[in-house]
Steps between C-alpha positions, in 0.01 A plus 500: 500500500412457866262215419766334285760530777258359760415209273868424441568507875206268559628241251855520639381455861266218400776324310740537795239373748411200283863404439570529873220254577581268212872473541535528877811310599455182698744399775729236346527164663859388564571130471748385765448127493689223326373362170390170651294682764341719234406184312347348815307819571371510143380142531327581828343814353377307196338245728337777703375670182355169378325453833362854485393471135292187567249671732491802267413277205244320714341833594496602134328177395256537789403851387448376144288210624288732715405739219132587525311463173127503585422686175667240280208467256497877439878516494516223240251686280706820523819299440347349184402850385851634563653203319283564193580873517871417506494258206244676279571866574825580679716238327403603143534868594846471655613270218409769247649767726827302514520492122473879477692628803867409563571328830723784625217748453265271695754463781536880509123538540502253789791688659301824473196352678719337764677828572173692537365242745805529728293633797330159533824318581652797682218542753449127546871470583445767765187324629706180532786684678724418205679835493784375283243388242331841515837665439558266207167594343562872542850468356365301203237767437753786504748316274241374251309830487819688411762281337225262387319767293183528705497131592501353148841350574614312811865597557446447875495126428709471183785732610486516879342158574230652722210256482136591547327420829176321413285595798124534514232573759366144506849386596510771768172376649640146502809614687269644766355146529170565327370168364470459124127430534282374216648410164354709218536516123443852369386574144806585286719545812517128576570320830486687829382471860281720716819637662658573162183671377542745789865519397401589143289786633792622713739483205249686282502788749882509490513478119543842333325365189183460707500872578577590139209281388268646764569867429611516138367198307155376410402145610551371146846657484587348838393153386695548178810598695475194727432270202798636310730448799371142540544419131849649500600290804355186341686575177830481689408191702308359196269322743772244576450518877128435480517228236793323665270447799173418324610289202653202685241507781218249532290766674627843389281678757667317792845541341463878475352520849788300650765702313343830608464406868854365527637813332311726742621299801860542385454873444355548848791306653755691292 
């Protein structure tokens, strides 16, 4: 009884703390100007935003242009291997999986994995001084672990419109101005950089599934668990993201590289 009461108090305090962070009131701004002045100010602000966006876009293009790819021959070989693995293994597997498992069940499985891996986003929000985001992640975890039946459902998003904070350790390193480094293509995992490889290691430490695999599962079971999660995610996306990039591209390797780098730059600047 004492343990049950302590646990209930913990969840109530956590929920209160998270809601306090998430829904902290902002000081309202009172408009006291005439409509024509507001219009002029908006025009001025738009011009200022355009002027600010131009150097930001220039910086973004500069970072993309400066990507280091000294291992391109090896990367292309690994990319070709991953492409074959996608088309000849993962795609047939998830196509068959789709035909047997309803989409709602697959979404529930993804929700379950996402809920378990909450500490990754939670701690990276803290590392990035994004305390509101950390509160959001904790609130999502409490809501989905209880009302969401252990995380298989996502009422935090569907009912309360609390969106997930997609934060990772590679993004954290980027925010502390660590350069992306050398571009790499990892077997099965796909495009990355030397900075994001370190980020993957950091996220693995924060991932509860890593500890479960280390202490309770055999290596084969751990690989099976990761493979199942990957196939389930692909079955929902149906490979559309990957193929929408590679199919129309003259050089699919460069297309994927460019898409990945630009996405990482945006995430770091987020």
